[in-house]
C-alpha positions in Angstrom: 3.5 15.5 0.0 5.7 15.8 3.1 4.2 17.7 6.1 6.4 18.9 9.0 4.5 18.8 12.3 6.2 20.9 15.0 5.0 19.6 18.3 4.3 16.2 16.8 4.5 14.5 20.3 2.1 16.8 22.0 -1.5 16.2 22.9 -2.8 17.9 19.8 0.2 17.6 17.6 0.1 13.8 17.9 -3.5 13.7 16.8 -2.7 15.8 13.8 0.3 13.6 13.0 -1.9 10.4 13.2 -4.7 11.7 11.0 -2.2 12.9 8.3 -0.6 9.5 8.3 -4.0 7.8 8.1 -4.8 10.0 5.0 -1.6 8.8 3.3 0.7 11.8 3.8 4.4 11.7 4.6 5.1 13.3 8.0 8.3 14.7 9.4 7.7 14.7 13.2 9.6 17.5 14.9 10.5 17.5 18.5 13.3 18.5 20.8 14.3 14.7 20.8 13.8 12.6 17.7 14.3 9.6 19.9 11.4 10.5 22.2 9.3 11.3 19.2 9.9 7.8 17.9 9.0 6.3 21.2 5.9 8.4 21.7 4.5 8.1 18.2 5.5 4.5 17.9 2.7 3.5 20.2 0.0 4.4 17.7 -1.1 2.0 15.0 -1.1 4.6 12.3 2.5 5.6 13.1 3.8 2.1 13.2 2.4 1.3 9.8 3.7 4.6 8.4 7.2 3.7 9.8 7.1 0.5 8.0 6.2 2.2 4.7 8.8 5.0 5.2 6.2 7.8 5.5 7.1 8.8 9.0 10.5 10.3 9.8 11.9 12.3 12.7 13.9 15.4 13.2 15.4 16.9 16.4 14.8 20.6 16.5 13.8 23.2 19.1 11.7 26.3 18.4 13.6 28.2 20.9 17.0 27.3 19.1 16.8 29.0 15.7 19.9 27.2 14.5 18.1 23.9 14.7 15.3 24.8 12.4 16.6 25.1 8.8 17.2 21.4 8.5 13.7 20.6 9.8 11.9 22.9 7.3 13.9 21.9 4.2 12.2 19.8 1.5 8.7 19.9 2.9 5.5 21.2 1.2 3.6 22.0 4.4 4.7 23.2 7.9 2.2 22.8 10.8 3.0 24.7 14.0 1.2 22.9 16.8 4.0 23.0 19.6 3.2 23.6 23.1 5.7 23.9 25.9 6.0 21.1 28.6 3.7 21.7 31.4 1.4 24.2 29.6 -0.4 26.2 30.8 1.9 26.3 33.9 4.9 28.5 32.5 8.3 27.9 33.7 10.4 31.0 32.8 13.6 29.6 34.3 13.5 26.9 31.6 12.2 29.1 28.8 8.8 27.5 28.9 6.5 30.5 28.4 3.9 31.6 25.8 6.0 34.4 24.7 9.1 32.3 24.2 7.5 29.3 22.6 4.2 30.3 20.9 5.3 33.8 19.7 9.1 33.7 19.4 9.1 30.0 18.5 6.7 30.6 15.6 8.7 33.6 14.4 11.9 31.5 14.5 10.2 28.8 12.3 9.1 31.5 9.9 12.6 32.8 9.8 14.1 29.4 9.1 11.7 29.0 6.2 12.8 32.4 4.8 16.4 31.4 5.1 16.0 28.0 3.4 13.6 29.1 0.6 15.2 32.4 -0.1 12.4 34.9 0.4 12.8 38.1 -1.7 11.6 41.5 -0.9 8.7 42.4 -3.2 8.3 46.0 -2.1 8.1 47.9 1.2 6.8 45.6 3.8 6.2 42.8 1.3 7.9 39.4 1.0 7.6 37.0 -1.9 8.6 33.4 -1.7 9.5 31.4 -4.8 7.2 28.6 -6.0 7.7 25.4 -4.0 7.8 27.1 -0.6 5.8 25.4 2.1 2.3 26.4 3.3 2.1 27.3 6.9 -0.7 26.1 9.2 -1.0 27.3 12.7 -2.9 25.9 15.7 -4.2 28.9 17.7 -6.8 29.3 20.4 -10.5 30.5 20.1 -9.9 33.2 22.7 -7.0 34.9 20.8 -7.6 38.5 19.8 -5.6 41.7 19.5 -6.8 43.4 22.6 -6.8 40.4 24.9 -5.2 41.0 28.3 -4.0 37.5 28.9 -0.4 36.7 28.2 -1.2 33.4 26.3 -3.7 35.2 24.1 -1.3 38.1 23.3 1.5 35.7 22.5 -0.7 33.7 20.0 -2.1 36.9 18.4 1.5 38.2 17.7 2.3 34.8 16.3 -0.7 35.0 14.0 0.3 38.5 12.9 3.7 37.3 12.0 2.2 34.5 9.9 -0.2 36.8 8.1 2.8 39.1 7.2 5.2 36.4 6.3 4.5 36.2 2.6 3.8 32.5 2.8 0.5 30.8 2.0 -1.1 30.2 5.4 -4.1 29.0 7.3 -4.8 29.7 11.0 -7.2 27.3 12.9 -8.4 28.7 16.3 -9.4 25.7 18.3 -11.7 25.6 21.3 -10.7 23.9 24.4 -9.7 20.4 23.3 -10.1 17.2 25.3 -9.2 13.5 24.8 -7.2 10.6 26.3 -4.0 12.5 26.6 -5.2 15.9 27.8 -3.8 17.5 30.9 -7.0 19.5 31.8 -10.2 17.5 31.9 -8.4 14.3 32.9 -6.7 16.0 35.8 -10.1 17.2 37.2 -11.6 13.8 36.6 -8.8 12.1 38.5 -9.8 14.0 41.6 -13.0 12.1 41.8 -10.9 8.8 42.2 -10.1 9.8 45.7 -12.2 12.8 46.7 -16.0 12.9 47.5 -16.3 15.9 45.2 -14.9 17.2 41.9 -13.2 20.6 42.4 -12.9 23.4 39.7 -11.9 27.0 39.8 -14.6 29.7 39.5 -18.4 29.3 39.2 -18.1 26.9 36.2 -20.6 29.0 34.1 -18.1 30.1 31.4 -19.4 28.9 28.1 -17.3 26.9 25.6 -17.5 24.6 22.6 -15.3 21.7 23.7 -13.8 19.8 20.7 -12.6 16.2 20.7 -8.9 16.1 19.9 -9.5 13.6 17.1 -11.6 16.3 15.4 -8.7 18.7 15.6 -6.6 16.1 13.7 -9.3 15.6 11.1 -9.7 19.3 10.4 -6.0 19.9 10.0 -5.8 17.0 7.5 -8.8 18.5 5.6 -7.1 21.9 5.6 -3.9 20.4 4.2 -5.9 18.8 1.3 -7.9 21.9 0.6 -4.9 24.3 0.0 -6.7 26.8 -2.3 -9.9 26.9 -0.4 -8.3 27.6 3.0 -5.5 29.9 2.0 -5.4 33.1 4.0 -8.2 32.1 6.3 -8.5 32.2 10.1 -11.0 29.4 10.9 -12.8 28.7 14.2 -13.0 25.1 15.3 -15.2 23.8 18.1 -17.5 21.0 19.1 -21.2 20.9 18.2 -22.4 21.9 21.7 -22.2 25.2 23.7 -21.6 24.0 27.2 -20.5 25.3 30.6 -17.7 23.7 32.5 -20.3 22.5 35.0 -22.1 20.7 32.3 -19.0 19.2 30.9 -18.0 17.8 34.3 -21.5 16.4 35.0 -21.4 14.8 31.5 -18.0 13.2 32.4 -19.3 11.9 35.7 -22.5 10.5 34.0 -20.3 8.6 31.4 -18.3 7.1 34.3 -21.5 6.4 36.2 -20.2 8.2 39.1 -21.9 10.6 41.5 -20.0 13.6 42.7 -20.9 17.1 43.6 -19.0 19.9 42.0 -16.9 22.1 44.4 -16.4 25.6 43.1 -13.1 27.0 44.3 -13.0 30.9 44.1 -10.5 32.2 41.7 -8.7 34.3 44.4 -8.2 31.1 46.5 -6.8 29.3 43.5 -4.5 32.3 42.8 -3.1 31.9 46.3 -2.7 28.1 45.8 -1.0 28.7 42.5 1.3 31.3 44.0 2.5 28.7 46.5 2.5 25.6 44.3 4.5 27.1 41.5 7.5 26.7 43.7 7.0 22.9 44.1 8.9 20.4 41.8 7.3 20.4 38.5 5.3 23.6 39.0 1.9 21.7 39.3 0.0 25.1 39.4 0.5 28.8 38.8 -1.8 31.7 39.2 -2.0 32.2 35.5 -3.0 28.5 35.0 -6.0 29.1 37.2 -7.2 31.8 34.9 -6.3 29.8 31.8 -8.3 26.7 33.0 -11.4 28.7 33.9 -11.8 30.6 30.7 -14.6 30.1 28.2 -14.6 30.5 24.4 -17.3 29.7 21.9 -16.4 28.9 18.3 -18.5 30.1 15.3 -18.6 27.1 13.0 -20.1 28.8 10.0 -16.9 29.2 7.9 -15.6 25.7 8.6 -19.0 24.2 7.9 -19.0 26.0 4.6 -15.7 24.6 3.6 -16.2 21.1 4.9 -19.9 20.4 4.9 -19.3 16.6 5.7 -17.3 17.4 8.7 -19.3 16.5 11.8 -17.5 17.0 15.2 -18.3 14.5 17.9 -20.7 15.3 20.7 -19.1 15.4 24.1 -20.8 12.4 25.6 -20.2 10.2 22.6 -16.4 11.2 22.5 -15.9 10.7 26.3 -17.5 7.2 26.0 -14.7 6.1 23.6 -12.0 6.5 26.4 -13.5 7.0 29.8 -14.2 3.8 31.7 -17.3 3.4 33.8 -15.9 3.5 37.2 -19.1 3.3 39.3 -17.7 4.7 42.5 
């Protein structure tokens, strides 16, 4: 079985790619640059082994450039859409790096490419039928996504979900809680402040509740979903870690793992919005007002459905997962 992973070089996409390869699947890694994808993924043991076995290939394609997508989706059994735009959650409209352009329109472009390649037929008003052999579609969504959500990132992902549900393909949507791991741009950024500041800053009061999930568990769940095609077809599943925690508790746990003492400095969101309004004009757009709201949102996953499907799946606790990659810094 060949699985196309859109966003294969990203934080979560690369974890999904590695776990698929470790399970023996063939993966076609899709990115805007196949050369960069080869360089990024080639640093992982699972990918190097799969390269030698011919199970990992690369394709250059861009979700925002529909003409590049048909060749990417041709000849695969599963398509996983896990792409994020560079710098997320800091949008850069001038470069087209927005939730609406990538998460929503990009997903729709991918669905259109599948339709073009696999000759979808009209089965009645508002209905589409794909011939046998058409790929399944798996989508990495977010735990806070809902129809009436006011936030732009949630609306974009909801509209992408709706397009998937109405596509006529077999599909599974996995709504992930906030994910962390060695390559994340959220928790690691906050932690790095403690390298040179006597405190650890965060936006808001830090009391929003979430179920933080280790990125390796995201990769594991997508691999399980690929294998359980019949059981997961047509389902929207929630994925989170085993603990309900506030951001204050998450950061204190990270400090404890590093054996470091730092007080938490709560920056009021209005102050963060002002900072973001100014910093969005700096090179690289390190912060935007919207990113302040994104980084301080909560989101608690209900594990009931996932646990029923995969009773042996046990997500890692935060402290145990952090200990696998955070060094004890002792300062």
